[in-house]
C-alpha positions in Angstrom: 6.9 -37.3 1.1 4.7 -34.4 0.3 2.6 -34.1 -2.8 3.6 -31.7 -5.5 1.1 -29.9 -7.8 1.8 -29.7 -11.6 2.6 -26.2 -12.9 0.7 -26.9 -16.1 -2.0 -29.3 -17.0 -1.9 -32.5 -19.0 -4.1 -30.8 -21.6 -1.6 -27.9 -21.8 1.3 -30.2 -22.2 -0.5 -32.0 -25.1 -1.3 -28.8 -26.8 2.4 -27.7 -26.6 3.4 -31.2 -28.0 1.1 -30.7 -30.9 2.4 -27.4 -31.6 6.0 -28.5 -31.6 5.2 -31.5 -33.9 3.0 -29.5 -36.4 5.3 -26.4 -36.7 8.8 -27.9 -36.4 9.6 -25.9 -33.4 11.8 -26.4 -30.2 10.1 -25.8 -27.0 12.3 -24.6 -24.2 10.8 -24.3 -20.7 12.2 -23.5 -17.1 10.9 -22.7 -13.8 12.1 -19.3 -12.5 13.2 -18.9 -8.9 9.9 -17.4 -8.1 8.1 -20.4 -9.2 6.9 -19.1 -12.5 7.1 -21.1 -15.7 8.6 -19.4 -18.7 9.0 -20.9 -22.1 10.3 -20.1 -25.5 9.4 -21.5 -28.9 12.2 -21.4 -31.5 12.6 -22.8 -35.1 14.1 -26.2 -35.2 17.2 -26.1 -37.2 19.1 -29.2 -38.4 22.8 -29.1 -38.6 24.2 -30.1 -42.0 26.2 -33.6 -42.0 29.7 -32.9 -41.8 29.3 -29.3 -40.9 32.5 -27.2 -40.5 31.0 -26.0 -37.1 31.8 -29.5 -35.5 34.0 -29.0 -32.5 36.0 -32.1 -33.0 36.8 -31.0 -36.6 37.8 -27.5 -35.5 40.0 -29.0 -32.6 41.5 -31.4 -35.1 42.3 -28.5 -37.7 43.8 -26.4 -34.8 46.1 -29.2 -33.7 47.3 -29.8 -37.2 48.4 -26.2 -37.7 
């Protein structure tokens, strides 16, 4: 089995984790087909409990009609 080299350093990962924790954001990263790492930080949004946007609730409402 060959060895693989990390795309980003452990220090960079730690910095990203601190940013996520301190600023309440979501980190989404992926490797492109060309081998580049792309990432996006977006605000973390919590869904209210019992939200009307729940798929099960919407399906139950639809089935009842």
